[in-house]
N, C-alpha and C positions, 0 to 999 in steps of 0.2 A: 348027864350033866354034859357030855359032848354033844347031845342033841339039840339042846336049848342053846348052847354056844354058837353051833352052827347056824342057827337060826337067828341069831342076834342081829346080824346085818340086814337080814330082811325085814325083821321088826323096825330096825332103826330107819330103814328107808322108807316103810310105809307110815311111820310115824311123822317123819319128815315132810313126806307129801301132803298128810293130813293137816299138820301145823300151817303148812304153807298155804293150802286152800283156805283154812279158817283166818289166817292173818290178811290173806288178799281179800277176803270178804269182808273182814273187819274194817279194813283201811277204805275200801269203797264207800263202805257204810259211813264212816266217819267223814270222809271227803264230801258224800252227799249232804251229810248233815252240816258241815262247816259252809258249804256253798248256800244253803238255805238261811243259816243263822248269820252270816257275814254280811254287814251293812254294805250295800252298793254306794259306790262313789256317786254323788249327785252334786256337782259344783253348782248347779243353779238353785238348790235348796238354800234359802237365806237364814241360816241357824242363827246368826247374830241379830236378825230382826224379828225372830218369832217371839211372840208374848206368852206362849205357854197356855193359851186357851185353846180348847178343842183338841185335845192331844189325838183324838180318834181320826181326825183329818190328816192323815200323815201321807206324804208324798210317795213314801216307800210302797204304798198299796197299790200304785199305779203299774199297770200291765207294762212288763218290759218288751213285749213283742212289737213288731212293726205296727204303727198306729193307722195305717190306711190313709195316710195323707197323700195327696196328688204330688207325685215326683215329677209331673211334667208341666209345671207351671211356666206360662209363657213369659218370656222377657221381652219388653219393648223398649224402644228408644226413650231415654230420660231427656226431657227439655228442661234445661235450668234456666232461671231468671238471674242475670248478672247485672249489677250495678257499677256505676264508676266509683272509684274510691272515696270521692266527695259525698256521693249519695249513700254510700255505705255507712261512714262515719256519721252522717246526719241521722240516718234512719237507726243506727244503733244507739246514738245518744237520745233520740226521741222515744224509743221503745224502753230504754234504762228509765228515763225520767217519769214515764208513764207507771212502770212497776215500782219505782221508788216511791210512789205516793200511796202504794198498797200498805194498809194497816189492818191488823185484826181488831174487828169492830164487834163488841158484845152489845151493844145498844142498837137494835135493828127495829126499823118501822114495820107497822103492818100494811103498808102502803102497796097495793097490787104491782107485780112485776109481770110484763108480757110473757106468756107462756113460750113464745117462739124464741125468745131469748135464751130461756133455759135449754130449750132444744139445740139451739146452736152452739152453746158453750159446751154442752156434752158432746156434740159431735166433734168439737174441736178436741176435747180429751180423748175421743176415739181414735184421733190420728197419731196417738203415741205411739212409739216403737214398743215391741215385745218381743220375749224370748220366742225364736221360731215362729214369729206372727201368730201366736195363739189368742192374743187379745184377752188375757184373763181377767175381765173386768165386768162387773154390773154396777150400773148407777141407778140406784132407786130414788125416785123423786117424789117426795110426800108434801102434798097441798091440802089434804084434809084435815080440818081443825082438831076433830077428835083423835085422829091418829097422831097428829103431832103432839097433843097434850099426853097421850098415853106414852109416846117416847120420851116426854119431858119427866114424867113420873118415874119411869125406869132409870133414867139417867141421873136424876136427882137423889133417888134413893140409894143408888150404888155410889154416887159421888160423895154423899154425906159420909158413908163408911170409908171412902177412900181418903178423905180428909183428916177424918178423925182417928183412922186405925192403920190403914194401909200403907199411905205415902211416907210417913215418917216426917219428924220434926224439920228435917233440913228442906225437904222438897216444900213442905207448906210454907217455910219461912221464905224460900225463894220466890214463891208466888205472891206473897203479901204486898211486895212494892206494886205489882199488877193489879192489886185489889180483886183477884178472882176468889171465887167460892163455889160451894154447890149448887147454888140457886141459878138456873138457866133459864131465864124468863125468855131470851131470845129463840128458845125452841117453841114456843107458843106464838111470838109476834112475827117472827119471819115468815114471809109469804111461803117459801119453800125450805125444805129441809132436803139435801142431798146426801145420801147415805152411800158411801162407796165401798163395795165388797170386792174382796180379790177371791178369785176361782181357783182353789188349791189343786183342783184337777177338773179335766172336762170330760164330755161323755161322747164316744164315737157311737155312728148309726147303730152298731150292734150292741151297744149298751156297756161295752168295756171302757176302763177309765183312759183318759188321754193325758198324758204328761203336760203340765203347764211350767215350762221351764222359768226360771226367775219370776215367778209370778208377783212376789211381794215388791221386788225392785220396778218390775213392769207397771204394775198399779201406782206405784209412788210416783213414777213420771208423770203417768197420765193426770194425777192430781195435781202436780205442778202446773202442768199445762191447763187445767180446769181453772186454777188460781189465777193465771195469767188471762185468761179468756174472760173471767168475771170481771177482773180489774180493767179490761180493755172495753167491756160493756157498760162500765160505770156501775157496777154491783159491788157489795162488799159482803164479808163473811169473817168467820173466826175459825180456824182449824181445831178441831175438837176430837180427841181420841177417846172415846166412852169406855174407860178401863172397867173391866169386869162386865159390861153391858152386852157384849157381843151375842152370846147364844140367846139371851132373851129378846134382843132386837131382832135377830134373824127370825125367831119363831114368831114374833109379832107381825113381821112383814112377810112371813111364809116363804123365806128363801130356802133353797136346797141344802143339804149337807155339805156340799163341796164349796159353798160360800162362806167366807169369814170377813166380818166387818173390819175395815181397815181406817176409815176416816168418816166423820159426820160433819158437813158444812151447813149451818144456817145461811140462807142466802136471801138478800133484800137491800133495800136503802137504809142509810144510817138514820136514827132519830134526829130531829133538829138540835136537841140538847145533848147529843152523843158526845162523849169524851173518850181519847185514848191516852196512854201512858206517854211521857215525854222522852221517848228512847231515840237513840242514835245508833246508826249501823256502822260497822267496821270499816275503816278505810281500805282502799284497794290493796295498799302495801301489806295489809294484815291478812288478806284472804287470797292473795295470788302469789306464787313463787315462780319466776321466770329463770329458765337454766339454759 
């Protein structure tokens, strides 16, 4: 009895050491697991703008390592063009009056449009700012009649389901005054369809994924500049977001897995008998707050 009692402290010490080692190893494993499972903070991921399509295209898959971008970008003098106050007021008013004429036109002619104009308006959209200058956009221009018709078939098939089942009575009723439905004739008649894809991530020369910060907001800004460029050139469009058509259209146009359809623009001249809803825009005091 005395023998075992005399060894008790030794056993206790050994047990304590073993327990300590086991706990330390367990904690390390738990910390390692937590690091892998814990979502990384990415403020550039526009969660509120995501539409739930293509969940496998997650920004979280992007490699967290240094992306191999050039750290030694040369900075050059910036030469700004400055106008007198009178000229600034005149130019700002003229530009506003031009864009205030912009309307969503659903009745587009099949009259040909110079290809060079399309090239130039997309060049203009490509001047848009983007997160870390990643330029996460692809503009797919479709002019082939058969391909345009296939796009129309895909869109109309899904849109009919949207109007009848997915969108709900409130949304459909809100659209009634605009006289819209799932029939999209302009997808056939417009000389060009421009499909704007956001690149959820890019690719580095070594094949690894490259983070595209704020890709949705960046591409949305580019779309706004494209609309302004079209209006400036005397061309018209209607902004369409083909709900539930993205994966099919991406496959049809053979776009890679990192691209996700954001907007579809039919582009052309209005038909001679085209009509638009008699809508008004909010006055300045309703959209601007000065503090």
